[in-house]
A tleap script that builds the chain and sets N, CA, C and O, in Angstrom:
source leaprc.protein.ff14SB
mol = sequence {
  NMET ALA HIE ALA MET ILE ARG VAL LEU ASP
  LEU GLU ASN SER ILE ARG PHE TYR THR GLY
  PRO LEU GLY MET THR LEU LEU ARG SER GLU
  ASP PHE PRO GLU GLY ARG PHE THR LEU ALA
  PHE VAL GLY ASN GLY PRO GLU THR GLY ASN
  THR VAL ILE GLU LEU THR HIE ASN TRP ASP
  GLN LYS ALA PRO CYS GLN ILE ASP SER GLY
  PHE GLY HIE PHE ALA LEU GLY VAL THR ASP
  ILE TYR ALA VAL CYS ALA ALA LEU ALA GLU
  GLN GLY VAL SER ILE PRO ARG LYS PRO GLY
  PRO LYS LYS HIE GLY VAL THR TYR ILE ALA
  SER LEU LYS ILE ARG THR ALA THR GLY SER
  CSER
}
set mol.1.N position { 95.803 93.626 94.201 }
set mol.1.CA position { 95.196 92.314 94.294 }
set mol.1.C position { 93.863 92.364 93.578 }
set mol.1.O position { 93.063 93.273 93.800 }
set mol.2.N position { 93.627 91.393 92.723 }
set mol.2.CA position { 92.388 91.357 91.946 }
set mol.2.C position { 91.270 90.645 92.696 }
set mol.2.O position { 90.191 91.201 92.901 }
set mol.3.N position { 91.544 89.387 93.108 }
set mol.3.CA position { 90.511 88.637 93.825 }
set mol.3.C position { 91.118 87.500 94.626 }
set mol.3.O position { 92.271 87.117 94.431 }
set mol.4.N position { 90.303 86.969 95.535 }
set mol.4.CA position { 90.618 85.735 96.252 }
set mol.4.C position { 89.517 84.744 95.907 }
set mol.4.O position { 88.343 85.112 95.861 }
set mol.5.N position { 89.889 83.480 95.664 }
set mol.5.CA position { 88.923 82.464 95.255 }
set mol.5.C position { 88.675 81.478 96.382 }
set mol.5.O position { 89.607 81.000 97.028 }
set mol.6.N position { 87.394 81.182 96.606 }
set mol.6.CA position { 87.027 80.119 97.536 }
set mol.6.C position { 86.008 79.206 96.852 }
set mol.6.O position { 85.200 79.654 96.037 }
set mol.7.N position { 86.061 77.934 97.197 }
set mol.7.CA position { 85.119 76.958 96.656 }
set mol.7.C position { 83.883 76.901 97.547 }
set mol.7.O position { 83.985 76.935 98.774 }
set mol.8.N position { 82.716 76.814 96.913 }
set mol.8.CA position { 81.466 76.747 97.666 }
set mol.8.C position { 80.621 75.586 97.160 }
set mol.8.O position { 80.639 75.269 95.971 }
set mol.9.N position { 79.883 74.956 98.063 }
set mol.9.CA position { 79.009 73.840 97.706 }
set mol.9.C position { 77.673 74.332 97.164 }
set mol.9.O position { 77.172 73.805 96.171 }
set mol.10.N position { 77.099 75.337 97.810 }
set mol.10.CA position { 75.786 75.873 97.440 }
set mol.10.C position { 75.979 77.319 96.979 }
set mol.10.O position { 76.025 78.243 97.791 }
set mol.11.N position { 76.091 77.494 95.669 }
set mol.11.CA position { 76.398 78.818 95.120 }
set mol.11.C position { 75.321 79.846 95.439 }
set mol.11.O position { 75.639 80.957 95.861 }
set mol.12.N position { 74.061 79.498 95.248 }
set mol.12.CA position { 72.983 80.467 95.493 }
set mol.12.C position { 72.957 80.913 96.952 }
set mol.12.O position { 72.800 82.101 97.230 }
set mol.13.N position { 73.109 79.984 97.876 }
set mol.13.CA position { 73.136 80.320 99.292 }
set mol.13.C position { 74.343 81.202 99.613 }
set mol.13.O position { 74.240 82.146 100.395 }
set mol.14.N position { 75.470 80.891 99.012 }
set mol.14.CA position { 76.676 81.702 99.240 }
set mol.14.C position { 76.496 83.115 98.716 }
set mol.14.O position { 76.887 84.079 99.375 }
set mol.15.N position { 75.907 83.245 97.538 }
set mol.15.CA position { 75.652 84.581 96.976 }
set mol.15.C position { 74.708 85.355 97.893 }
set mol.15.O position { 74.926 86.539 98.147 }
set mol.16.N position { 73.656 84.691 98.394 }
set mol.16.CA position { 72.727 85.361 99.321 }
set mol.16.C position { 73.461 85.847 100.573 }
set mol.16.O position { 73.181 86.939 101.069 }
set mol.17.N position { 74.395 85.045 101.086 }
set mol.17.CA position { 75.155 85.436 102.275 }
set mol.17.C position { 76.013 86.675 101.998 }
set mol.17.O position { 75.978 87.637 102.765 }
set mol.18.N position { 76.779 86.653 100.911 }
set mol.18.CA position { 77.676 87.772 100.627 }
set mol.18.C position { 76.915 89.039 100.238 }
set mol.18.O position { 77.349 90.146 100.556 }
set mol.19.N position { 75.773 88.880 99.548 }
set mol.19.CA position { 75.020 90.069 99.118 }
set mol.19.C position { 73.990 90.501 100.153 }
set mol.19.O position { 73.484 91.621 100.082 }
set mol.20.N position { 73.668 89.639 101.109 }
set mol.20.CA position { 72.712 89.976 102.163 }
set mol.20.C position { 73.420 90.533 103.376 }
set mol.20.O position { 73.707 91.729 103.431 }
set mol.21.N position { 73.713 89.673 104.365 }
set mol.21.CA position { 74.327 90.139 105.611 }
set mol.21.C position { 75.641 90.906 105.413 }
set mol.21.O position { 75.925 91.846 106.157 }
set mol.22.N position { 76.441 90.510 104.414 }
set mol.22.CA position { 77.734 91.200 104.225 }
set mol.22.C position { 77.615 92.436 103.338 }
set mol.22.O position { 78.562 93.217 103.248 }
set mol.23.N position { 76.481 92.625 102.687 }
set mol.23.CA position { 76.220 93.847 101.932 }
set mol.23.C position { 77.000 94.014 100.632 }
set mol.23.O position { 77.087 95.124 100.108 }
set mol.24.N position { 77.565 92.935 100.106 }
set mol.24.CA position { 78.298 93.025 98.842 }
set mol.24.C position { 77.331 92.981 97.673 }
set mol.24.O position { 76.134 92.759 97.855 }
set mol.25.N position { 77.848 93.191 96.480 }
set mol.25.CA position { 77.063 93.153 95.250 }
set mol.25.C position { 77.547 91.986 94.397 }
set mol.25.O position { 78.747 91.722 94.317 }
set mol.26.N position { 76.603 91.286 93.757 }
set mol.26.CA position { 76.986 90.282 92.773 }
set mol.26.C position { 77.416 91.045 91.533 }
set mol.26.O position { 76.596 91.704 90.894 }
set mol.27.N position { 78.685 90.963 91.189 }
set mol.27.CA position { 79.240 91.726 90.076 }
set mol.27.C position { 79.073 91.017 88.739 }
set mol.27.O position { 78.789 91.651 87.723 }
set mol.28.N position { 79.252 89.694 88.746 }
set mol.28.CA position { 79.057 88.907 87.527 }
set mol.28.C position { 79.072 87.431 87.896 }
set mol.28.O position { 79.602 87.030 88.932 }
set mol.29.N position { 78.477 86.640 87.020 }
set mol.29.CA position { 78.440 85.198 87.204 }
set mol.29.C position { 78.479 84.556 85.826 }
set mol.29.O position { 77.853 85.048 84.887 }
set mol.30.N position { 79.224 83.444 85.706 }
set mol.30.CA position { 79.327 82.787 84.411 }
set mol.30.C position { 79.459 81.276 84.601 }
set mol.30.O position { 80.234 80.798 85.429 }
set mol.31.N position { 78.678 80.540 83.806 }
set mol.31.CA position { 78.757 79.082 83.793 }
set mol.31.C position { 79.781 78.641 82.752 }
set mol.31.O position { 79.906 79.251 81.690 }
set mol.32.N position { 80.510 77.578 83.070 }
set mol.32.CA position { 81.481 76.975 82.163 }
set mol.32.C position { 81.115 75.499 82.006 }
set mol.32.O position { 81.709 74.643 82.662 }
set mol.33.N position { 80.132 75.191 81.133 }
set mol.33.CA position { 79.644 73.815 81.001 }
set mol.33.C position { 80.754 72.814 80.652 }
set mol.33.O position { 80.744 71.687 81.148 }
set mol.34.N position { 81.699 73.213 79.812 }
set mol.34.CA position { 82.758 72.288 79.425 }
set mol.34.C position { 83.681 71.944 80.596 }
set mol.34.O position { 84.290 70.875 80.604 }
set mol.35.N position { 83.789 72.825 81.572 }
set mol.35.CA position { 84.593 72.562 82.760 }
set mol.35.C position { 83.763 72.139 83.962 }
set mol.35.O position { 84.302 71.752 84.998 }
set mol.36.N position { 82.429 72.218 83.810 }
set mol.36.CA position { 81.475 71.830 84.862 }
set mol.36.C position { 81.648 72.646 86.136 }
set mol.36.O position { 81.705 72.101 87.239 }
set mol.37.N position { 81.730 73.974 85.961 }
set mol.37.CA position { 81.814 74.860 87.111 }
set mol.37.C position { 81.185 76.203 86.784 }
set mol.37.O position { 80.987 76.550 85.620 }
set mol.38.N position { 80.877 76.952 87.837 }
set mol.38.CA position { 80.350 78.311 87.727 }
set mol.38.C position { 81.225 79.213 88.574 }
set mol.38.O position { 81.638 78.839 89.672 }
set mol.39.N position { 81.508 80.410 88.059 }
set mol.39.CA position { 82.222 81.434 88.812 }
set mol.39.C position { 81.271 82.592 89.066 }
set mol.39.O position { 80.568 83.039 88.160 }
set mol.40.N position { 81.251 83.074 90.299 }
set mol.40.CA position { 80.465 84.266 90.652 }
set mol.40.C position { 81.393 85.195 91.422 }
set mol.40.O position { 82.091 84.762 92.339 }
set mol.41.N position { 81.402 86.458 91.054 }
set mol.41.CA position { 82.266 87.438 91.698 }
set mol.41.C position { 81.406 88.403 92.501 }
set mol.41.O position { 80.458 88.985 91.974 }
set mol.42.N position { 81.739 88.570 93.782 }
set mol.42.CA position { 81.034 89.488 94.674 }
set mol.42.C position { 82.031 90.469 95.267 }
set mol.42.O position { 83.207 90.147 95.439 }
set mol.43.N position { 81.553 91.669 95.579 }
set mol.43.CA position { 82.450 92.646 96.173 }
set mol.43.C position { 81.740 93.906 96.581 }
set mol.43.O position { 80.523 94.033 96.453 }
set mol.44.N position { 82.531 94.837 97.079 }
set mol.44.CA position { 82.003 96.120 97.547 }
set mol.44.C position { 82.211 97.235 96.547 }
set mol.44.O position { 82.118 98.408 96.907 }
set mol.45.N position { 82.485 96.906 95.330 }
set mol.45.CA position { 82.674 97.890 94.271 }
set mol.45.C position { 83.155 97.187 93.025 }
set mol.45.O position { 83.414 95.984 93.054 }
set mol.46.N position { 83.280 97.922 91.921 }
set mol.46.CA position { 83.668 97.311 90.656 }
set mol.46.C position { 85.038 96.623 90.742 }
set mol.46.O position { 85.916 97.039 91.497 }
set mol.47.N position { 85.190 95.571 89.953 }
set mol.47.CA position { 86.446 94.822 89.935 }
set mol.47.C position { 87.631 95.679 89.505 }
set mol.47.O position { 88.768 95.395 89.882 }
set mol.48.N position { 87.384 96.705 88.734 }
set mol.48.CA position { 88.479 97.533 88.232 }
set mol.48.C position { 89.220 98.278 89.331 }
set mol.48.O position { 90.382 98.633 89.138 }
set mol.49.N position { 88.605 98.525 90.460 }
set mol.49.CA position { 89.272 99.283 91.504 }
set mol.49.C position { 89.208 98.659 92.884 }
set mol.49.O position { 89.604 99.287 93.866 }
set mol.50.N position { 88.711 97.422 92.976 }
set mol.50.CA position { 88.520 96.790 94.275 }
set mol.50.C position { 88.911 95.319 94.223 }
set mol.50.O position { 88.799 94.671 93.182 }
set mol.51.N position { 89.366 94.807 95.347 }
set mol.51.CA position { 89.582 93.372 95.471 }
set mol.51.C position { 88.228 92.726 95.708 }
set mol.51.O position { 87.441 93.203 96.526 }
set mol.52.N position { 87.955 91.638 94.993 }
set mol.52.CA position { 86.662 90.970 95.100 }
set mol.52.C position { 86.871 89.500 95.493 }
set mol.52.O position { 88.001 89.018 95.569 }
set mol.53.N position { 85.769 88.811 95.736 }
set mol.53.CA position { 85.811 87.393 96.065 }
set mol.53.C position { 85.226 86.607 94.904 }
set mol.53.O position { 84.121 86.894 94.443 }
set mol.54.N position { 85.970 85.616 94.435 }
set mol.54.CA position { 85.498 84.709 93.396 }
set mol.54.C position { 84.953 83.469 94.088 }
set mol.54.O position { 85.695 82.743 94.749 }
set mol.55.N position { 83.656 83.228 93.934 }
set mol.55.CA position { 83.030 82.026 94.464 }
set mol.55.C position { 83.022 80.992 93.348 }
set mol.55.O position { 82.445 81.231 92.288 }
set mol.56.N position { 83.655 79.847 93.573 }
set mol.56.CA position { 83.728 78.792 92.562 }
set mol.56.C position { 82.871 77.620 92.994 }
set mol.56.O position { 83.074 77.032 94.056 }
set mol.57.N position { 81.904 77.294 92.143 }
set mol.57.CA position { 81.036 76.134 92.406 }
set mol.57.C position { 81.341 75.067 91.360 }
set mol.57.O position { 81.062 75.247 90.175 }
set mol.58.N position { 81.922 73.946 91.816 }
set mol.58.CA position { 82.177 72.792 90.951 }
set mol.58.C position { 80.922 71.940 90.952 }
set mol.58.O position { 80.510 71.440 91.998 }
set mol.59.N position { 80.311 71.769 89.785 }
set mol.59.CA position { 78.999 71.153 89.676 }
set mol.59.C position { 78.945 69.742 90.245 }
set mol.59.O position { 77.900 69.324 90.745 }
set mol.60.N position { 80.027 69.013 90.183 }
set mol.60.CA position { 80.014 67.618 90.631 }
set mol.60.C position { 80.406 67.454 92.095 }
set mol.60.O position { 80.482 66.332 92.597 }
set mol.61.N position { 80.653 68.552 92.772 }
set mol.61.CA position { 81.028 68.484 94.195 }
set mol.61.C position { 79.812 68.054 95.011 }
set mol.61.O position { 78.745 68.659 94.905 }
set mol.62.N position { 79.970 67.015 95.822 }
set mol.62.CA position { 78.850 66.471 96.598 }
set mol.62.C position { 78.914 66.830 98.077 }
set mol.62.O position { 77.888 66.833 98.757 }
set mol.63.N position { 80.102 67.131 98.580 }
set mol.63.CA position { 80.261 67.396 100.013 }
set mol.63.C position { 80.902 68.765 100.211 }
set mol.63.O position { 81.640 69.241 99.348 }
set mol.64.N position { 80.621 69.396 101.350 }
set mol.64.CA position { 81.253 70.695 101.638 }
set mol.64.C position { 82.776 70.576 101.694 }
set mol.64.O position { 83.318 69.516 102.007 }
set mol.65.N position { 83.447 71.668 101.389 }
set mol.65.CA position { 84.899 71.709 101.512 }
set mol.65.C position { 85.270 71.642 102.983 }
set mol.65.O position { 84.533 72.112 103.850 }
set mol.66.N position { 86.406 71.061 103.243 }
set mol.66.CA position { 86.949 71.071 104.595 }
set mol.66.C position { 87.584 72.437 104.827 }
set mol.66.O position { 87.838 73.174 103.875 }
set mol.67.N position { 87.835 72.767 106.056 }
set mol.67.CA position { 88.402 74.076 106.385 }
set mol.67.C position { 89.663 74.355 105.585 }
set mol.67.O position { 89.878 75.491 105.162 }
set mol.68.N position { 90.495 73.359 105.367 }
set mol.68.CA position { 91.759 73.602 104.674 }
set mol.68.C position { 91.691 73.363 103.167 }
set mol.68.O position { 92.721 73.469 102.502 }
set mol.69.N position { 90.523 73.045 102.599 }
set mol.69.CA position { 90.461 72.773 101.168 }
set mol.69.C position { 89.584 73.756 100.390 }
set mol.69.O position { 89.494 73.652 99.167 }
set mol.70.N position { 88.946 74.692 101.057 }
set mol.70.CA position { 88.051 75.617 100.377 }
set mol.70.C position { 88.758 76.758 99.672 }
set mol.70.O position { 88.285 77.245 98.645 }
set mol.71.N position { 89.892 77.189 100.219 }
set mol.71.CA position { 90.617 78.300 99.590 }
set mol.71.C position { 91.300 77.815 98.331 }
set mol.71.O position { 91.943 76.766 98.333 }
set mol.72.N position { 91.167 78.567 97.266 }
set mol.72.CA position { 91.762 78.160 95.998 }
set mol.72.C position { 93.002 78.931 95.627 }
set mol.72.O position { 94.056 78.337 95.401 }
set mol.73.N position { 92.899 80.253 95.560 }
set mol.73.CA position { 94.034 81.072 95.145 }
set mol.73.C position { 93.709 82.540 95.400 }
set mol.73.O position { 92.569 82.896 95.701 }
set mol.74.N position { 94.725 83.380 95.276 }
set mol.74.CA position { 94.466 84.807 95.150 }
set mol.74.C position { 95.126 85.267 93.874 }
set mol.74.O position { 96.150 84.722 93.461 }
set mol.75.N position { 94.541 86.271 93.247 }
set mol.75.CA position { 94.999 86.729 91.944 }
set mol.75.C position { 95.497 88.161 92.022 }
set mol.75.O position { 94.884 89.017 92.659 }
set mol.76.N position { 96.605 88.400 91.370 }
set mol.76.CA position { 97.166 89.739 91.260 }
set mol.76.C position { 97.090 90.165 89.801 }
set mol.76.O position { 97.426 89.386 88.910 }
set mol.77.N position { 96.658 91.379 89.553 }
set mol.77.CA position { 96.618 91.893 88.190 }
set mol.77.C position { 97.926 92.573 87.849 }
set mol.77.O position { 98.454 93.347 88.648 }
set mol.78.N position { 98.456 92.290 86.668 }
set mol.78.CA position { 99.699 92.908 86.207 }
set mol.78.C position { 99.511 93.391 84.773 }
set mol.78.O position { 98.605 92.945 84.069 }
set mol.79.N position { 100.372 94.301 84.353 }
set mol.79.CA position { 100.283 94.846 82.998 }
set mol.79.C position { 100.853 93.891 81.964 }
set mol.79.O position { 100.281 93.747 80.883 }
set mol.80.N position { 101.969 93.235 82.270 }
set mol.80.CA position { 102.634 92.332 81.324 }
set mol.80.C position { 103.017 91.043 82.038 }
set mol.80.O position { 104.074 90.969 82.665 }
set mol.81.N position { 102.167 90.034 81.946 }
set mol.81.CA position { 102.376 88.787 82.675 }
set mol.81.C position { 103.674 88.095 82.273 }
set mol.81.O position { 104.326 87.472 83.111 }
set mol.82.N position { 104.056 88.199 80.997 }
set mol.82.CA position { 105.282 87.544 80.537 }
set mol.82.C position { 106.513 88.204 81.155 }
set mol.82.O position { 107.431 87.507 81.588 }
set mol.83.N position { 106.547 89.524 81.200 }
set mol.83.CA position { 107.691 90.237 81.791 }
set mol.83.C position { 107.761 89.985 83.295 }
set mol.83.O position { 108.847 89.777 83.835 }
set mol.84.N position { 106.622 90.001 83.971 }
set mol.84.CA position { 106.594 89.762 85.416 }
set mol.84.C position { 107.093 88.351 85.723 }
set mol.84.O position { 107.908 88.167 86.626 }
set mol.85.N position { 106.613 87.358 84.981 }
set mol.85.CA position { 107.042 85.977 85.223 }
set mol.85.C position { 108.531 85.800 84.919 }
set mol.85.O position { 109.220 85.065 85.627 }
set mol.86.N position { 109.025 86.452 83.894 }
set mol.86.CA position { 110.458 86.363 83.578 }
set mol.86.C position { 111.283 86.950 84.720 }
set mol.86.O position { 112.296 86.374 85.116 }
set mol.87.N position { 110.850 88.096 85.250 }
set mol.87.CA position { 111.574 88.718 86.365 }
set mol.87.C position { 111.514 87.846 87.614 }
set mol.87.O position { 112.507 87.733 88.333 }
set mol.88.N position { 110.373 87.232 87.880 }
set mol.88.CA position { 110.245 86.352 89.035 }
set mol.88.C position { 111.121 85.109 88.872 }
set mol.88.O position { 111.767 84.677 89.826 }
set mol.89.N position { 111.146 84.536 87.676 }
set mol.89.CA position { 111.968 83.354 87.417 }
set mol.89.C position { 113.449 83.671 87.619 }
set mol.89.O position { 114.199 82.844 88.137 }
set mol.90.N position { 113.865 84.863 87.212 }
set mol.90.CA position { 115.257 85.284 87.419 }
set mol.90.C position { 115.607 85.359 88.902 }
set mol.90.O position { 116.770 85.215 89.281 }
set mol.91.N position { 114.600 85.584 89.735 }
set mol.91.CA position { 114.815 85.658 91.183 }
set mol.91.C position { 114.639 84.292 91.851 }
set mol.91.O position { 114.664 84.196 93.078 }
set mol.92.N position { 114.460 83.236 91.052 }
set mol.92.CA position { 114.362 81.894 91.596 }
set mol.92.C position { 112.963 81.428 91.942 }
set mol.92.O position { 112.802 80.373 92.555 }
set mol.93.N position { 111.940 82.192 91.561 }
set mol.93.CA position { 110.556 81.797 91.844 }
set mol.93.C position { 110.150 80.686 90.875 }
set mol.93.O position { 110.365 80.797 89.668 }
set mol.94.N position { 109.569 79.627 91.407 }
set mol.94.CA position { 109.086 78.522 90.583 }
set mol.94.C position { 107.745 78.899 89.965 }
set mol.94.O position { 106.847 79.378 90.658 }
set mol.95.N position { 107.614 78.680 88.654 }
set mol.95.CA position { 106.375 78.994 87.939 }
set mol.95.C position { 105.899 77.716 87.244 }
set mol.95.O position { 106.152 77.528 86.054 }
set mol.96.N position { 105.198 76.823 87.993 }
set mol.96.CA position { 104.783 75.546 87.412 }
set mol.96.C position { 103.778 75.681 86.269 }
set mol.96.O position { 103.773 74.852 85.360 }
set mol.97.N position { 102.942 76.696 86.298 }
set mol.97.CA position { 102.001 76.947 85.195 }
set mol.97.C position { 102.485 78.215 84.511 }
set mol.97.O position { 102.245 79.322 84.994 }
set mol.98.N position { 103.172 78.047 83.378 }
set mol.98.CA position { 103.746 79.184 82.657 }
set mol.98.C position { 102.638 80.110 82.167 }
set mol.98.O position { 101.505 79.666 81.980 }
set mol.99.N position { 102.945 81.397 81.954 }
set mol.99.CA position { 101.906 82.338 81.521 }
set mol.99.C position { 101.309 81.944 80.170 }
set mol.99.O position { 102.005 81.509 79.252 }
set mol.100.N position { 100.012 82.114 80.093 }
set mol.100.CA position { 99.287 81.825 78.860 }
set mol.100.C position { 97.798 81.945 79.094 }
set mol.100.O position { 97.369 82.224 80.214 }
set mol.101.N position { 96.994 81.735 78.048 }
set mol.101.CA position { 95.547 81.889 78.191 }
set mol.101.C position { 94.943 80.827 79.109 }
set mol.101.O position { 95.367 79.672 79.126 }
set mol.102.N position { 93.951 81.255 79.861 }
set mol.102.CA position { 93.203 80.362 80.760 }
set mol.102.C position { 92.424 79.355 79.914 }
set mol.102.O position { 91.939 79.691 78.834 }
set mol.103.N position { 92.306 78.117 80.409 }
set mol.103.CA position { 91.621 77.054 79.670 }
set mol.103.C position { 90.173 77.415 79.338 }
set mol.103.O position { 89.732 77.195 78.210 }
set mol.104.N position { 89.432 77.959 80.290 }
set mol.104.CA position { 88.022 78.281 80.072 }
set mol.104.C position { 87.830 79.792 80.105 }
set mol.104.O position { 87.214 80.316 81.033 }
set mol.105.N position { 88.345 80.493 79.113 }
set mol.105.CA position { 88.194 81.942 79.078 }
set mol.105.C position { 89.280 82.589 78.252 }
set mol.105.O position { 90.016 81.917 77.529 }
set mol.106.N position { 89.373 83.901 78.367 }
set mol.106.CA position { 90.340 84.658 77.569 }
set mol.106.C position { 91.423 85.327 78.418 }
set mol.106.O position { 92.356 85.922 77.880 }
set mol.107.N position { 91.301 85.231 79.724 }
set mol.107.CA position { 92.274 85.824 80.624 }
set mol.107.C position { 93.579 85.049 80.554 }
set mol.107.O position { 93.571 83.826 80.408 }
set mol.108.N position { 94.704 85.757 80.657 }
set mol.108.CA position { 96.015 85.114 80.715 }
set mol.108.C position { 96.406 84.948 82.174 }
set mol.108.O position { 96.264 85.872 82.974 }
set mol.109.N position { 96.904 83.749 82.516 }
set mol.109.CA position { 97.258 83.455 83.897 }
set mol.109.C position { 98.601 82.741 83.966 }
set mol.109.O position { 99.123 82.251 82.965 }
set mol.110.N position { 99.140 82.700 85.170 }
set mol.110.CA position { 100.313 81.889 85.499 }
set mol.110.C position { 100.147 81.488 86.956 }
set mol.110.O position { 99.440 82.159 87.708 }
set mol.111.N position { 100.790 80.404 87.359 }
set mol.111.CA position { 100.740 79.979 88.758 }
set mol.111.C position { 102.145 79.941 89.316 }
set mol.111.O position { 103.068 79.422 88.689 }
set mol.112.N position { 102.294 80.500 90.508 }
set mol.112.CA position { 103.592 80.527 91.181 }
set mol.112.C position { 103.584 79.544 92.330 }
set mol.112.O position { 102.543 79.294 92.938 }
set mol.113.N position { 104.728 78.994 92.621 }
set mol.113.CA position { 104.858 78.115 93.780 }
set mol.113.C position { 105.658 78.881 94.823 }
set mol.113.O position { 106.775 79.328 94.561 }
set mol.114.N position { 105.075 79.025 96.003 }
set mol.114.CA position { 105.690 79.803 97.073 }
set mol.114.C position { 106.467 78.880 97.981 }
set mol.114.O position { 105.947 77.860 98.433 }
set mol.115.N position { 107.680 79.223 98.243 }
set mol.115.CA position { 108.501 78.446 99.180 }
set mol.115.C position { 108.388 79.073 100.551 }
set mol.115.O position { 108.486 80.290 100.705 }
set mol.116.N position { 108.181 78.224 101.549 }
set mol.116.CA position { 108.086 78.691 102.925 }
set mol.116.C position { 109.214 78.058 103.735 }
set mol.116.O position { 109.961 77.225 103.221 }
set mol.117.N position { 109.332 78.447 104.981 }
set mol.117.CA position { 110.377 77.895 105.841 }
set mol.117.C position { 110.200 76.392 106.041 }
set mol.117.O position { 111.170 75.683 106.306 }
set mol.118.N position { 108.953 75.899 105.914 }
set mol.118.CA position { 108.682 74.480 106.131 }
set mol.118.C position { 108.545 73.706 104.831 }
set mol.118.O position { 108.203 72.524 104.857 }
set mol.119.N position { 108.795 74.323 103.731 }
set mol.119.CA position { 108.642 73.651 102.441 }
set mol.119.C position { 107.992 74.574 101.442 }
set mol.119.O position { 108.313 75.761 101.388 }
set mol.120.N position { 107.070 74.038 100.642 }
set mol.120.CA position { 106.379 74.882 99.673 }
set mol.120.C position { 104.892 74.786 99.882 }
set mol.120.O position { 104.381 73.818 100.445 }
set mol.121.N position { 104.194 75.829 99.407 }
set mol.121.CA position { 102.734 75.832 99.510 }
set mol.121.C position { 102.137 76.422 98.263 }
set mol.121.O position { 100.915 76.516 98.148 }
savepdb mol mol.pdb
quit
């Protein structure tokens, strides 16, 4: 697992919380003016060997997230995203966002739709 993403209203306060009382380190932070958001990654060690938390601050967000709307996604790192997605599709996994480069960056991503007993999530 690479990271879990949560949305935050006050990025600086959130960074202080994770790096203060929780003792994590701010690993990197980057603004995306064209998308109007900032990503900050915090964790207990380098991203290469540890699962980290991605704090996402949407610049135009005016109100705090509700309990059920703050979580965004979790990310898994793979060696060949195209081969993994092809194998998952063969097993019936829905891939609404096909593998390819991320809109604001150079990372390649795909999104999977998980089916649960009560529907999909």
